[in-house]
C-alpha atoms as a printed R data frame, in Angstrom:
   type eleno elety resid chain resno       x       y       z
1  ATOM     1    CA   UNK     A     1   2.293  -3.164  18.651
2  ATOM     2    CA   UNK     A     2   5.729  -1.979  17.591
3  ATOM     3    CA   UNK     A     3   5.918   0.238  14.517
4  ATOM     4    CA   UNK     A     4   9.722   0.405  14.613
5  ATOM     5    CA   UNK     A     5  10.309  -0.342  10.946
6  ATOM     6    CA   UNK     A     6   6.800  -0.577   9.522
7  ATOM     7    CA   UNK     A     7   7.405   2.163   6.946
8  ATOM     8    CA   UNK     A     8   5.077   4.704   8.514
9  ATOM     9    CA   UNK     A     9   5.046   7.574  10.978
10 ATOM    10    CA   UNK     A    10   2.489   7.814  13.767
11 ATOM    11    CA   UNK     A    11   1.871  11.176  15.400
12 ATOM    12    CA   UNK     A    12   1.247  11.398  19.118
13 ATOM    13    CA   UNK     A    13  -0.701  14.637  18.660
14 ATOM    14    CA   UNK     A    14  -3.576  15.541  16.320
15 ATOM    15    CA   UNK     A    15  -2.434  16.910  12.945
16 ATOM    16    CA   UNK     A    16  -4.419  19.623  11.178
17 ATOM    17    CA   UNK     A    17  -3.861  19.909   7.399
18 ATOM    18    CA   UNK     A    18  -2.642  23.262   6.095
19 ATOM    19    CA   UNK     A    19  -4.889  23.019   3.045
20 ATOM    20    CA   UNK     A    20  -7.066  20.663   1.029
21 ATOM    21    CA   UNK     A    21  -6.688  20.262  -2.729
22 ATOM    22    CA   UNK     A    22  -9.335  18.698  -4.930
23 ATOM    23    CA   UNK     A    23  -7.896  16.475  -7.656
24 ATOM    24    CA   UNK     A    24 -10.133  16.387 -10.751
25 ATOM    25    CA   UNK     A    25  -8.032  14.074 -12.939
26 ATOM    26    CA   UNK     A    26  -5.886  11.918 -10.690
27 ATOM    27    CA   UNK     A    27  -4.499   9.851 -13.582
28 ATOM    28    CA   UNK     A    28  -3.280  12.998 -15.362
29 ATOM    29    CA   UNK     A    29  -1.707  14.242 -12.125
30 ATOM    30    CA   UNK     A    30   0.114  10.923 -11.684
31 ATOM    31    CA   UNK     A    31   1.379  10.940 -15.298
32 ATOM    32    CA   UNK     A    32   2.552  14.533 -14.908
33 ATOM    33    CA   UNK     A    33   4.795  13.400 -12.031
34 ATOM    34    CA   UNK     A    34   6.379  10.747 -14.264
35 ATOM    35    CA   UNK     A    35   4.886   7.869 -12.298
36 ATOM    36    CA   UNK     A    36   4.068   4.621 -14.070
37 ATOM    37    CA   UNK     A    37   0.830   3.205 -12.712
38 ATOM    38    CA   UNK     A    38  -0.071  -0.419 -13.377
39 ATOM    39    CA   UNK     A    39  -3.485  -1.842 -12.641
40 ATOM    40    CA   UNK     A    40  -3.618  -5.425 -11.422
41 ATOM    41    CA   UNK     A    41  -6.650  -7.668 -11.094
42 ATOM    42    CA   UNK     A    42  -5.101  -9.340  -8.045
43 ATOM    43    CA   UNK     A    43  -2.462  -8.454  -5.468
44 ATOM    44    CA   UNK     A    44  -1.766 -12.092  -4.628
45 ATOM    45    CA   UNK     A    45   1.254 -12.107  -6.955
46 ATOM    46    CA   UNK     A    46   2.950  -9.741  -4.469
47 ATOM    47    CA   UNK     A    47   3.045 -12.478  -1.792
48 ATOM    48    CA   UNK     A    48   6.468 -13.708  -2.896
49 ATOM    49    CA   UNK     A    49   8.015 -10.329  -1.977
50 ATOM    50    CA   UNK     A    50   7.799 -11.225   1.731
51 ATOM    51    CA   UNK     A    51  10.152 -14.139   1.077
52 ATOM    52    CA   UNK     A    52  12.912 -11.831  -0.189
53 ATOM    53    CA   UNK     A    53  15.316  -9.409   1.457
54 ATOM    54    CA   UNK     A    54  13.308  -6.437   0.119
55 ATOM    55    CA   UNK     A    55  11.608  -4.144   2.629
56 ATOM    56    CA   UNK     A    56   7.917  -4.287   1.760
57 ATOM    57    CA   UNK     A    57   4.802  -3.196   3.586
58 ATOM    58    CA   UNK     A    58   1.444  -4.887   3.203
59 ATOM    59    CA   UNK     A    59  -0.803  -3.138   5.663
60 ATOM    60    CA   UNK     A    60  -4.415  -4.163   5.045
61 ATOM    61    CA   UNK     A    61  -3.505  -6.639   2.299
62 ATOM    62    CA   UNK     A    62  -5.662  -9.098   4.223
63 ATOM    63    CA   UNK     A    63  -8.572  -7.072   2.775
64 ATOM    64    CA   UNK     A    64  -7.455  -7.676  -0.818
65 ATOM    65    CA   UNK     A    65  -9.556 -10.059  -2.842
66 ATOM    66    CA   UNK     A    66  -8.306 -13.675  -2.545
67 ATOM    67    CA   UNK     A    67  -5.491 -12.734  -0.122
68 ATOM    68    CA   UNK     A    68  -6.837 -14.769   2.798
69 ATOM    69    CA   UNK     A    69  -7.882 -17.723   0.633
70 ATOM    70    CA   UNK     A    70  -4.265 -17.880  -0.565
71 ATOM    71    CA   UNK     A    71  -3.126 -17.979   3.088
72 ATOM    72    CA   UNK     A    72  -5.212 -21.051   3.667
73 ATOM    73    CA   UNK     A    73  -3.975 -22.673   0.463
74 ATOM    74    CA   UNK     A    74  -0.325 -22.004   1.343
75 ATOM    75    CA   UNK     A    75  -0.317 -22.631   5.078
């Protein structure tokens, strides 16, 4: 499978992390970085993005609740 423009990097050799950090309050860490996090009950509303010229990645979205049932309803 080609990963030419899939938005990820795949190493051909094993990678060993330099260190491991434990995050005790992930939400606080995210806010500290100025990131706005929105929680959504369903990811199905993102489906329309694949019909645009935007570059989006949806790896494993098939595992999202209701994603596959929407496929059947649409196609």
